[in-house]
C-alpha positions in Angstrom: 161.0 97.6 158.6 158.6 95.5 160.7 160.1 92.7 162.6 158.2 89.9 164.4 154.8 90.7 163.0 151.9 88.2 163.6 150.5 86.9 160.4 146.7 86.7 160.4 144.7 86.2 157.3 141.6 84.3 156.3 141.4 81.4 153.9 140.6 82.4 150.3 139.1 79.4 148.4 138.2 79.2 144.7 138.7 76.1 142.6 140.1 74.3 145.6 142.5 77.2 146.1 145.1 77.0 148.9 146.9 80.3 149.7 149.8 80.7 152.1 150.9 82.7 155.1 153.2 81.8 158.0 156.1 79.4 157.9 156.9 76.6 155.4 160.1 75.1 154.2 161.7 75.2 150.8 159.9 73.9 147.8 160.9 72.4 144.4 164.2 73.9 143.2 164.5 75.9 146.5 162.3 78.6 145.0 161.6 79.7 148.5 163.3 79.4 151.8 163.0 81.1 155.1 160.0 83.0 156.4 157.2 82.6 154.0 153.7 81.3 153.9 152.1 78.2 155.4 149.2 76.5 153.6 145.8 78.0 154.2 146.6 81.6 155.1 148.5 84.3 153.2 152.1 84.5 152.1 154.8 87.1 152.2 157.9 87.3 154.3 158.6 87.7 158.0 159.7 91.4 157.6 157.4 92.6 154.8 154.1 93.3 156.5 152.4 92.1 153.3 149.7 89.5 153.0 150.5 88.1 149.5 147.7 85.9 148.4 146.7 83.9 145.3 143.1 84.9 145.0 142.2 82.6 142.2 143.6 80.1 139.6 141.6 79.8 136.4 142.8 77.1 134.0 142.3 78.0 130.3 142.7 76.1 127.1 142.3 77.6 123.6 140.8 80.8 125.1 138.2 78.8 127.1 137.9 78.3 130.9 138.3 74.6 131.6 140.1 72.4 134.0 139.8 69.4 131.7 143.4 68.8 130.4 143.5 67.0 127.0 146.6 64.8 126.5 145.6 63.1 123.3 145.5 64.9 119.9 142.6 63.5 118.0 141.8 63.5 114.3 138.5 65.4 114.1 137.4 63.9 110.8 138.7 60.3 111.5 135.6 58.7 110.0 135.9 60.6 106.7 139.6 59.8 106.5 138.9 56.1 107.1 136.4 56.1 104.2 138.5 58.1 101.8 142.3 58.0 101.9 142.5 61.3 99.9 140.7 63.2 102.7 143.1 65.5 104.6 143.1 64.9 108.3 141.9 67.7 110.5 143.7 67.7 113.8 142.2 69.1 117.0 144.0 72.0 118.8 146.8 70.6 120.9 149.1 72.9 122.9 150.0 74.0 126.4 147.2 74.3 129.0 147.6 77.7 130.7 146.1 79.4 133.8 145.2 82.9 134.8 146.4 83.6 138.3 145.1 86.5 140.4 147.5 87.7 143.1 147.0 90.4 145.7 149.4 92.3 147.9 147.6 93.7 150.9 148.7 94.8 154.4 148.4 92.3 157.2 145.5 93.0 159.5 147.7 94.8 162.1 149.8 96.7 159.5 149.1 100.0 157.8 149.3 100.3 154.1 152.2 102.8 154.2 154.5 100.2 155.8 154.3 97.5 153.1 156.1 97.6 149.8 155.8 96.4 146.2 156.5 92.7 145.6 158.5 91.4 142.7 158.0 87.7 141.8 160.5 86.3 139.3 160.4 82.5 139.7 157.8 79.8 140.1 157.3 76.0 140.3 154.4 73.7 139.7 154.0 70.3 141.3 151.4 67.7 140.5 149.9 65.2 142.8 147.2 62.5 142.3 143.8 63.0 144.0 141.7 60.2 142.5 142.4 57.3 140.2 139.3 55.5 138.7 139.2 51.9 139.6 141.2 49.4 137.5 143.6 52.0 136.2 147.3 52.6 136.7 147.5 56.3 137.4 150.9 58.0 137.9 151.1 59.0 141.5 152.7 62.3 140.5 153.8 64.1 137.4 157.2 65.8 136.8 157.4 69.2 138.4 158.0 72.3 136.4 160.6 74.8 137.7 161.1 78.2 136.0 163.9 80.2 137.5 164.3 82.9 136.4 160.8 83.4 135.0 158.8 86.4 133.9 159.0 89.4 136.2 155.7 90.0 138.0 155.4 93.3 140.0 152.5 93.6 142.4 152.2 97.1 143.8 151.3 97.5 147.4 147.6 97.3 148.2 146.9 96.1 144.6 146.1 92.9 142.8 147.0 91.7 139.3 146.2 88.8 137.0 149.0 87.0 135.1 149.0 84.0 132.7 151.3 81.2 133.5 151.7 77.6 132.2 149.4 75.1 133.8 150.0 71.7 132.2 152.5 72.2 129.4 153.0 69.8 126.5 156.0 68.3 128.2 153.9 67.3 131.2 151.2 65.9 128.9 153.9 63.8 127.2 155.1 62.6 130.6 151.6 61.6 131.6 151.3 59.5 128.4 154.8 58.0 128.9 153.9 56.9 132.4 150.9 55.1 131.2 148.2 57.4 132.4 144.6 56.4 131.4 142.9 58.4 128.6 139.2 57.5 129.0 138.6 57.5 132.7 139.9 60.9 133.7 141.9 60.8 136.9 142.0 63.9 139.1 145.2 65.7 140.1 146.1 68.9 142.0 148.5 71.4 140.5 150.3 73.5 143.2 152.0 76.8 142.3 154.8 78.3 144.3 155.8 81.8 143.3 158.9 83.4 144.8 160.7 86.7 144.8 161.5 89.7 147.0 159.9 92.9 148.4 161.4 96.3 147.9 163.8 95.7 150.8 165.1 92.4 149.2 163.3 90.3 151.8 162.4 86.9 150.3 158.7 86.4 149.8 156.6 83.5 148.4 153.0 82.5 148.0 151.4 79.1 147.1 148.1 78.1 145.6 146.5 74.9 144.3 143.8 73.9 141.9 142.3 70.5 140.9 142.0 69.3 137.3 141.1 66.2 135.4 143.2 64.7 132.7 142.7 62.4 129.7 141.5 62.3 126.1 139.0 65.2 126.0 137.2 66.0 122.7 138.2 69.5 121.5 137.1 69.0 117.9 133.8 70.8 118.2 133.9 74.6 118.8 
């Protein structure tokens, strides 16, 4: 076991990504606590020797890559319905917005591969914060956080990377946005921050964080 290692990693940025490595406090629901990552570097635990990094966060909706989060289910043939009451409404797709998250488990710069271990992540949280509110609107300053503990088990072998699919903005969060009076047509910008926690093979606590920006409102998903 390596004690007192110096964490050194670069900043990996994609879609306004923030990774983690160093020291931060606990997060929503105490998913993490102790020696884990600080924003902008790489995460892990003080005794693991691993640089655990979120390499990318790719929001997806209905099998398409998009960071535009739709919170309003439209009637795609609204005009036809208004003209003929016997016409059956065709509703656009409306479901959870998900994200593909790529996570790597590499040795720190001064650590050999043989020293590090596999990482098991089994809980996560997502917090939401406002970036930009178009003028004249009343945008919620934050949205309810999502905490999943325990969640799906994610095993990242040493010196490997994997991609997993997790919720991004679920229906419950969309409903909360609407209940809080969020605008539909001017598309505010928010940041979603993931914190994933678990342990290495020696039961040392580990964690990693990453963030991505998205816009939210009534987007048209009727075509295609």
